[in-house]
C-alpha positions, -999 to 999 in steps of 0.1 A, spaced: 0 -1 -1 12 35 -8 9 54 27 13 93 32 17 104 67 12 141 76 30 154 106 53 124 99 85 136 114 68 139 148 67 111 173 38 91 163 42 98 127 79 90 125 75 57 143 45 47 124 66 54 90 93 31 102 68 3 113 49 5 81 80 5 60 92 -28 77 57 -41 68 65 -37 33 44 -7 23 58 26 4 58 53 30 59 91 24 63 116 51 54 152 50 63 177 79 70 214 81 96 203 107 85 234 130 89 213 162 125 209 176 133 176 176 116 166 144 148 172 123 164 143 140 142 119 122 155 129 87 185 108 88 165 80 99 141 83 72 170 81 46 182 50 64 150 32 63 140 41 26 112 65 39 105 94 14 104 129 30 88 158 15 90 193 34 55 206 33 27 222 54 -10 209 55 -18 245 62 -10 254 25 -31 236 0 -5 244 -28 18 221 -9 -4 191 -14 4 195 -54 40 182 -44 25 150 -30 30 118 -51 0 104 -71 -14 68 -64 -15 74 -25 -39 47 -10 -40 59 25 -33 90 46 -23 88 82 -31 123 94 -10 127 125 -1 165 121 -12 189 146 -2 216 171 -4 191 202 -1 216 232 -32 220 251 -16 252 266 -5 272 236 -42 277 222 -54 303 248 -28 326 236 -35 322 199 -66 303 190 -62 309 155 -29 290 153 -44 258 167 -75 259 145 -53 267 113 -31 239 122 -53 213 134 -87 221 117 -80 237 84 -49 214 78 -73 185 83 -98 199 58 -70 203 32 -61 166 38 -97 155 35 -100 174 2 -70 160 -11 -82 124 0 -116 130 -16 -101 141 -49 -77 112 -51 -99 85 -36 -76 79 -6 -86 66 28 -79 85 60 -70 74 94 -72 104 116 -55 110 151 -81 126 173 -79 130 212 -97 125 244 -98 164 245 -130 162 223 -145 156 257 -150 186 277 -135 189 312 -167 197 327 -183 167 315 -153 144 323 -151 159 358 -188 157 367 -186 122 384 -177 118 421 -143 109 430 -123 103 461 -86 112 469 -64 81 474 -27 81 483 -13 84 450 -43 90 427 -77 103 423 -102 76 417 -140 73 410 -162 70 439 -181 39 427 -204 38 457 -213 74 453 -219 72 415 -241 44 419 -260 62 446 -264 92 424 -271 75 391 -284 41 400 -285 19 368 -289 46 347 -255 58 341 -251 87 315 -242 75 279 -206 71 276 -196 65 310 -190 33 331 -166 35 362 -155 -2 356 -142 7 319 -140 44 315 -152 67 289 -167 53 255 -175 69 221 -212 75 233 -200 102 256 -213 137 244 -189 159 230 -213 190 236 -204 219 258 -172 238 265 -140 233 284 -123 214 258 -94 237 256 -88 256 223 -67 226 213 -97 202 220 -119 227 199 -98 224 170 -99 186 172 -136 185 178 -140 202 145 -115 182 126 -130 149 142 -166 158 130 -152 169 95 -139 135 92 -171 118 101 -190 140 77 -169 137 48 -171 98 54 -210 102 51 -213 128 26 -186 115 1 -181 80 10 -147 88 22 -131 59 39 -122 78 72 -115 63 105 -113 83 136 -92 73 167 -96 94 198 -63 87 215 -57 92 253 -21 93 265 3 80 240 39 72 249 73 56 239 106 55 224 112 85 200 90 108 220 105 143 226 82 151 254 72 182 273 54 187 305 21 200 287 23 172 258 41 138 261 43 139 298 50 101 303 84 104 282 90 137 295 90 124 331 118 98 323 138 125 302 138 147 334 148 120 357 178 109 334 191 146 331 180 155 367 156 184 352 127 198 375 93 186 372 60 203 380 26 190 392 -2 213 379 -33 208 398 -49 178 414 -20 175 438 0 156 409 -27 126 413 -48 131 381 -50 98 361 -46 88 326 -46 55 307 -13 51 289 -8 35 254 28 28 239 37 33 204 39 -5 194 3 -10 203 -5 21 180 11 5 152 -7 -26 158 -40 -9 157 -32 9 125 -23 -26 110 -56 -39 119 -74 -9 107 -59 -9 72 -69 -44 70 -104 -34 76 -109 1 61 -137 -11 38 -158 -22 68 -150 4 96 -154 36 73 -169 65 94 -161 46 127 -149 64 158 -127 46 183 -117 56 218 -81 43 222 -57 42 252 -43 18 275 -77 12 291 -87 4 328 -58 -20 329 -30 6 320 -36 37 341 -10 60 359 -9 92 379 20 118 378 28 111 414 29 73 405 51 78 377 74 98 398 77 71 422 83 43 395 110 65 378 126 74 412 129 36 418 144 30 384 169 58 383 178 58 421 175 94 422 153 124 427 144 155 408 131 189 420 92 191 421 70 220 424 34 221 428 8 244 414 -27 241 432 -47 255 402 -55 230 375 -50 241 338 -82 252 323 -103 225 310 -80 198 325 -95 164 330 -88 150 366 -95 113 356 -95 101 319 -96 65 309 -106 52 276 -132 25 275 -115 4 246 -143 -23 243 -155 -12 210 -118 -15 195 -116 -49 212 -149 -61 197 -146 -47 162 -109 -49 156 -97 -77 180 -73 -51 193 -61 -45 228 -28 -32 243 -1 -55 250 27 -32 262 23 -25 299 36 6 317 68 -10 334 79 -24 300 70 8 282 92 28 306 119 3 301 118 10 264 119 46 269 146 46 292 167 28 270 160 49 240 170 80 262 204 63 270 210 54 233 201 90 221 214 110 252 236 134 230 206 145 207 182 148 238 210 171 256 207 196 228 170 199 233 169 198 271 201 208 287 
């Protein structure tokens, strides 16, 4: 298959490119190289026989440089930071929404399928945080007794405290963040193009993705950033919730396996939306990540605490991945311990490049 990956010099795009190339596909990567660290993937593309095109999805004219005969576009391009958008909303919307519309138009005109990287931020913070919770020693947890007392057997659609949040959860309301808003619009655009034009589009609403090759930051890619900070002795910060906010963690190998399965079933799953993450079995709080890495590195790092959560932040977000398991036969295999071991090994092997970025 001829696969085009937009935003392909970023973490997910690049690792997916190498994976698909190993699977025997022809892979073309497009990226504007704006984010620091993405340039480090260019020599790797050459070594692995991945074609690179310097381009920007915000610019429709750049699409004329893309080769013909593309079968599938993996749309991984985005401005990924939840923080940045409040200062410049147009930047997020231009990158994440307009760029996606350009990609859909190219796909429509060239009869390509699209796999789109959406996010759990399409669900508003007020909706995610409405369920009773209790504070435990290292994390916040849903208060199942109070939830069942409040809702009985009539839980709101899209939520089950035994599994997390499913695709049935409403995306209405505010508190998505500007980043989340830009992805809501893009998410719905994919669904509309699938319905209106018969475009084979699949939408994956990812929770927290991590792994080797991720140049993390505190506001995005925090799982890898935690390990990088411990390796170099850099300070960390808990922002809100006492550092006990919880996410389900998914590692890049399992993302690539998911794409393999979706590529095999494109005809049958066009228009489908999947909530994708580590699920209820692979959850982690910031304080738990700190304790785990303190043990692995046998050192500590300075930690500051801000009491006020970020605007639109979600205290507990866990993906209900049962739909992906039922339709695709997919579930994550790489656990948190193994995933962190792989990240640490990658950090040590690439210390010189990482030092340029962080030290």
